[in-house]
C-alpha positions in Angstrom: 127.7 5.0 173.7 130.8 7.1 174.2 130.5 10.6 175.7 130.8 13.4 173.2 133.5 15.1 175.2 135.7 12.0 175.0 135.8 12.0 171.2 138.4 14.7 170.6 141.1 14.8 168.0 144.8 14.4 169.0 146.9 17.5 169.8 147.5 19.7 166.9 151.2 19.5 167.3 151.2 15.7 166.8 151.5 15.0 163.1 151.6 11.3 163.8 148.5 11.5 165.9 146.8 13.6 163.3 147.5 11.0 160.5 146.6 8.1 162.7 143.2 9.3 163.7 142.3 11.0 160.5 141.1 14.4 161.8 138.2 14.8 159.3 136.9 11.3 160.1 137.1 12.0 163.8 135.2 15.3 163.5 132.5 13.6 161.4 132.2 10.9 164.1 132.0 13.4 166.9 129.2 15.3 165.0 127.3 12.1 164.3 127.5 10.7 167.8 126.6 14.0 169.4 123.6 14.4 167.1 122.5 10.8 167.9 122.8 11.5 171.6 120.7 14.7 171.3 118.1 12.8 169.3 117.9 10.0 171.9 117.6 12.6 174.7 114.6 14.2 173.0 112.6 11.2 171.9 112.1 8.0 173.9 110.2 4.9 173.0 106.7 4.0 174.0 107.4 0.7 175.9 108.6 -0.1 179.4 112.3 -0.8 179.4 115.1 -1.3 182.0 117.9 0.7 180.3 116.5 4.3 180.6 113.8 6.3 182.4 110.9 7.0 180.3 107.4 7.9 181.6 106.5 7.3 185.2 102.8 6.7 185.0 102.1 7.0 188.7 104.0 10.3 188.8 102.1 11.5 185.8 98.8 10.8 187.5 99.8 12.4 190.8 101.3 15.5 189.2 98.1 16.1 187.1 95.9 15.8 190.2 98.1 18.2 192.1 97.7 20.7 189.2 93.9 20.4 189.3 93.8 20.7 193.1 96.0 23.9 193.0 93.5 25.4 190.6 90.6 24.3 192.8 92.2 26.2 195.7 92.7 29.3 193.5 89.0 29.2 192.4 87.7 28.6 195.9 86.0 25.4 194.8 85.5 22.3 197.0 85.8 20.0 194.0 85.4 19.4 190.3 82.7 17.1 188.8 83.9 16.0 185.4 81.9 14.4 182.6 84.2 15.2 179.6 86.1 12.0 179.0 89.4 13.8 178.3 89.1 15.7 181.6 88.2 12.4 183.4 91.3 10.8 181.9 93.5 13.7 182.9 92.2 13.6 186.5 92.2 9.8 187.0 94.8 8.4 184.5 92.1 6.0 183.2 90.2 5.6 180.0 87.4 3.5 178.7 85.2 4.3 175.7 86.4 7.9 175.4 84.8 8.6 172.1 81.5 7.0 173.2 81.3 9.2 176.3 82.0 12.4 174.3 78.3 12.3 173.3 76.7 10.0 175.9 76.4 10.5 179.6 78.0 7.9 181.8 81.5 7.6 183.1 82.5 10.6 185.3 84.8 11.7 188.1 84.9 13.9 191.1 88.2 15.6 192.2 88.0 17.0 195.7 90.3 19.9 196.7 92.2 17.4 198.9 92.5 13.7 198.6 92.1 11.1 195.8 89.9 11.5 192.7 86.7 9.4 192.7 85.9 7.6 189.4 82.3 6.5 188.8 82.4 3.4 186.6 79.5 2.1 184.6 81.5 -1.2 184.4 82.9 -2.8 187.6 85.5 -4.6 185.4 87.5 -1.3 185.5 88.1 -1.6 189.3 91.1 -3.9 189.3 93.1 -1.5 187.0 92.5 1.7 189.0 95.5 1.4 191.3 95.8 3.0 194.7 95.5 6.6 193.5 91.9 6.6 192.4 88.8 5.6 194.3 86.3 3.6 192.2 82.6 3.6 192.7 79.8 2.2 190.6 77.9 4.6 188.4 74.1 4.7 188.0 72.7 4.4 184.5 71.1 7.8 184.0 71.6 8.4 180.3 68.4 9.0 178.4 69.1 6.2 175.8 69.2 3.7 178.7 66.5 5.1 181.0 64.0 6.8 178.6 61.2 8.3 180.7 62.9 7.2 183.9 65.8 9.6 183.2 64.8 12.2 185.7 64.2 9.6 188.5 67.6 8.0 187.7 69.4 11.3 187.7 67.8 12.3 191.1 68.9 9.0 192.6 72.4 9.7 191.3 72.4 13.2 192.7 71.4 12.0 196.1 74.3 9.6 196.1 76.7 12.3 195.0 75.5 14.6 197.8 76.3 11.8 200.3 79.8 11.6 198.8 80.3 15.3 199.1 79.3 15.1 202.7 81.7 12.2 203.3 84.5 14.3 201.8 83.5 17.4 203.9 82.8 19.6 200.9 79.0 19.4 200.8 78.7 23.1 201.7 81.2 24.3 199.2 80.7 25.2 195.5 81.5 22.4 193.0 82.8 23.1 189.6 81.1 21.3 186.6 82.8 20.9 183.2 79.6 20.0 181.3 76.1 18.7 182.1 72.6 18.3 180.7 69.5 19.9 182.2 68.6 16.9 184.3 72.1 16.7 185.8 72.1 20.4 186.8 68.6 20.5 188.2 69.0 17.3 190.2 72.2 18.6 191.8 70.5 21.9 192.6 67.6 20.1 194.2 70.2 18.5 196.5 71.5 21.9 197.4 74.7 21.6 195.5 76.1 25.0 194.5 77.4 24.6 190.9 80.1 26.8 189.4 82.1 26.7 186.2 84.7 23.9 186.1 86.0 24.5 182.6 88.3 27.4 183.4 90.1 25.6 186.3 90.6 22.5 184.2 91.9 24.6 181.3 94.4 26.3 183.6 95.4 23.0 185.1 96.0 21.4 181.7 97.8 24.4 180.2 101.3 23.8 181.8 102.7 20.4 181.2 104.4 18.1 183.7 107.8 16.4 183.0 106.1 13.2 181.9 103.5 15.0 179.7 106.4 16.6 177.8 107.9 13.2 177.1 104.5 11.9 175.9 104.0 14.9 173.6 107.4 14.4 172.1 106.5 10.8 171.5 103.3 11.8 169.8 105.1 14.3 167.6 107.6 11.7 166.6 104.8 9.5 165.5 103.2 12.4 163.7 106.4 13.0 161.8 106.4 9.4 160.6 102.8 9.6 159.7 103.3 12.8 157.7 106.3 11.2 155.9 104.2 8.2 155.1 101.4 10.4 153.7 103.9 12.3 151.6 105.2 9.1 150.2 101.7 7.9 149.3 100.6 11.0 147.4 100.2 10.2 143.7 97.7 10.9 141.0 94.5 8.8 141.6 94.8 8.3 145.3 91.9 9.6 147.3 91.8 11.9 150.3 90.4 9.0 152.3 93.3 6.7 151.2 95.8 9.2 152.5 93.9 9.7 155.7 93.9 6.0 156.3 97.7 6.1 156.0 97.8 8.9 158.7 95.5 7.1 161.1 96.9 3.6 160.7 100.5 4.9 161.3 99.3 6.5 164.6 97.6 3.3 165.7 100.6 1.1 164.7 102.9 3.1 167.1 100.5 3.1 170.1 98.4 6.2 169.2 94.7 6.3 170.0 92.6 8.5 167.8 92.4 11.5 165.6 90.1 14.4 166.4 89.4 15.3 162.8 89.8 14.2 159.2 91.5 17.4 158.1 93.2 16.0 155.0 92.1 17.7 151.7 93.4 18.2 148.2 92.9 20.8 145.4 89.8 22.9 145.7 88.8 21.2 149.0 91.6 23.1 150.7 90.3 26.6 150.1 89.1 28.0 152.4 90.6 25.7 154.9 88.2 23.9 157.3 85.4 23.9 154.8 85.7 20.1 154.3 87.3 16.9 155.8 88.7 14.0 153.9 86.4 12.5 151.3 86.5 10.2 148.2 87.9 13.1 146.1 90.7 12.0 143.7 94.0 13.7 144.1 95.1 15.0 140.7 98.5 15.8 139.3 99.5 19.3 140.4 97.0 19.4 143.4 98.1 20.6 146.8 97.5 18.1 149.6 97.1 19.7 153.0 97.1 17.7 156.3 96.5 18.7 159.9 97.4 15.7 162.0 95.1 16.3 165.1 96.4 13.0 166.4 96.2 11.7 170.0 99.3 9.5 170.4 100.3 7.2 173.3 98.3 7.8 176.5 96.2 10.3 174.7 98.7 13.1 174.1 98.5 15.3 171.0 100.5 15.8 167.9 99.0 18.8 166.1 101.2 19.5 163.1 100.3 20.6 159.6 102.0 20.2 156.3 101.2 20.8 152.6 102.6 18.7 149.7 102.4 19.0 145.9 101.2 15.9 144.0 103.3 14.9 141.1 106.6 16.0 139.6 105.6 19.2 137.8 106.5 22.5 139.2 104.0 24.6 141.3 101.8 27.3 139.8 102.4 30.9 140.7 99.4 30.8 143.1 100.7 27.7 144.9 104.3 29.0 145.0 103.3 32.4 146.4 101.0 30.9 149.1 103.5 28.3 150.2 106.4 30.7 150.5 104.3 33.2 152.4 103.0 30.5 154.8 106.5 29.1 155.5 108.0 32.6 156.0 105.1 33.7 158.3 105.6 30.5 160.4 109.3 31.0 160.8 108.9 34.7 161.7 106.2 34.0 164.2 107.8 31.1 166.2 110.4 33.2 167.9 107.6 35.4 169.4 106.4 32.5 171.6 108.6 33.0 174.6 107.9 32.5 178.4 106.5 35.8 179.8 105.2 37.1 176.4 101.6 38.3 176.7 99.0 37.1 174.2 98.4 40.6 173.1 102.1 41.3 172.7 102.5 38.3 170.4 99.5 39.4 168.3 100.8 42.9 167.9 104.3 41.7 166.8 102.9 39.2 164.3 103.7 40.1 160.7 101.0 41.8 158.7 98.9 39.6 156.3 98.4 41.1 152.8 94.8 42.0 152.0 94.4 39.3 149.3 95.1 36.6 152.0 93.3 38.1 155.0 89.8 36.7 154.3 91.0 33.0 154.3 93.7 33.2 157.0 93.3 30.8 159.9 90.9 31.9 162.7 93.7 32.0 165.3 97.4 32.6 165.5 98.1 29.7 167.9 96.6 27.5 170.5 97.6 25.2 173.4 98.0 21.4 173.0 97.9 18.5 175.5 95.3 15.8 175.3 93.5 17.9 172.6 93.4 21.4 171.4 93.6 23.4 174.7 93.8 26.8 176.2 95.1 29.4 175.4 94.0 30.6 172.0 95.9 33.6 170.6 94.1 35.8 168.0 95.1 38.2 165.3 95.0 41.8 166.7 92.3 42.7 164.2 90.3 39.6 164.3 88.8 37.4 167.0 86.1 34.9 166.4 85.0 35.3 170.0 84.5 39.0 169.7 86.5 39.6 172.9 90.1 39.7 171.5 93.0 38.3 173.4 92.7 37.2 177.0 95.2 39.3 179.1 97.4 36.3 179.9 100.9 35.3 179.1 102.9 32.2 178.1 104.5 30.1 180.8 107.4 27.7 180.7 106.3 24.1 179.7 103.2 25.2 177.8 102.8 23.4 174.5 101.7 25.8 171.7 100.8 25.0 168.1 101.7 28.0 165.9 99.4 28.3 162.8 100.0 29.5 159.3 97.3 29.1 156.7 97.5 31.0 153.4 95.1 31.0 150.4 93.9 33.9 148.3 90.3 34.9 148.7 89.7 34.3 145.0 92.2 31.4 144.8 91.7 27.7 144.2 93.9 26.2 146.9 95.2 26.9 150.4 98.5 26.1 152.1 98.3 25.1 155.8 101.5 24.8 157.9 101.7 24.4 161.7 104.4 23.7 164.2 104.1 22.5 167.8 106.6 24.1 170.2 107.5 23.8 173.9 107.8 27.1 175.7 111.2 26.8 177.5 113.3 29.2 179.5 115.5 29.6 176.4 112.7 30.2 174.0 110.4 28.1 171.8 111.6 24.6 171.1 110.1 23.1 167.8 109.2 19.5 168.5 108.3 18.3 165.0 110.8 17.1 162.4 108.2 16.5 159.7 109.5 17.5 156.2 108.1 20.5 154.4 107.8 20.3 150.6 111.3 21.6 149.8 110.3 22.2 146.1 108.8 25.5 147.5 111.3 26.5 150.1 114.4 24.4 149.6 
């Protein structure tokens, strides 16, 4: 592909050159080529190729472990014991039965403050794919559904083995962070003299700022999300069900190498107001219904596209209620995005956010924005007058290479439907960079 700088028109003084090149055609070609180069720079494919650098998986693993270990040092922890499968994946670069282990105890990992992560595998078949950056060890079966009344004995046996490992790593006398654990796990470790501390906050902080390879993967995920939303928009017609449309969303993600969705937040008509009251169902989409979608999609290698759009079913014009909610949601989103700049405090963003009219306050979204990575992540930023935690905004600030989803959800308290829009942005040195190119419904804001 030619370089943009080389595609220049002939000197203005040369009439022959001007006629020969056709100045307008050259300018059009310059614009088209430059736009194409920018697009290719921003989004790469998902396969291994030999003509451009894409994702370096080993670097991805090592950079993430380095971020965890930096947080361990700040928190004065000897290591992190991880049971959440998303945290295990972040730490080891491996996955197996992620959804299964979200609710059942089994596969887990230990990340020491120095050295390689240790992955405890229920299946030895994983060992050949670990690579040299992760130490593999067999995991005892200690989940209650496998051990029944032997669960306590199995967990104590596991805890003794873990204590031996901590001794081997020279961290047995140091506090160990734990991201989650049941009563048997906690008590068995305490019986071994292991001092447990919180491991969630160090993991949250480690995952909050993205590495160079994570940024590429999130852009890939959002590109797939854009295609999925366009496919859903094209499939919206009277008589289709919410589940039909959700199947379009999920199958598009799977087709392009995505892995899962963390919700079924695709609703129509009265199911949209208030937002979050219901997931996709067998409800029929009727002419004139709003269809609202929140992707919540984990794309290639588990990275998230969290984008929301709302579309009108049919060719008729919107009602006054729909039109007002959509325009307000769109304008609110566009006004808020510029606030998300490196160095801006969470409280500062909240205070500068435009006021929400009283008729829309009750049904507004619970937060202004949140982080994204392998799932919804820290931080969460709250309205200045509303925090579902009761504590308000954490006294933190945005950093370069954070990924933030900016929320905008508008529906009248007494209304029938709700509009949900959301953009995912990268916090850069030059301001927020919107990743998604998914279409809005231009009948409202065109």
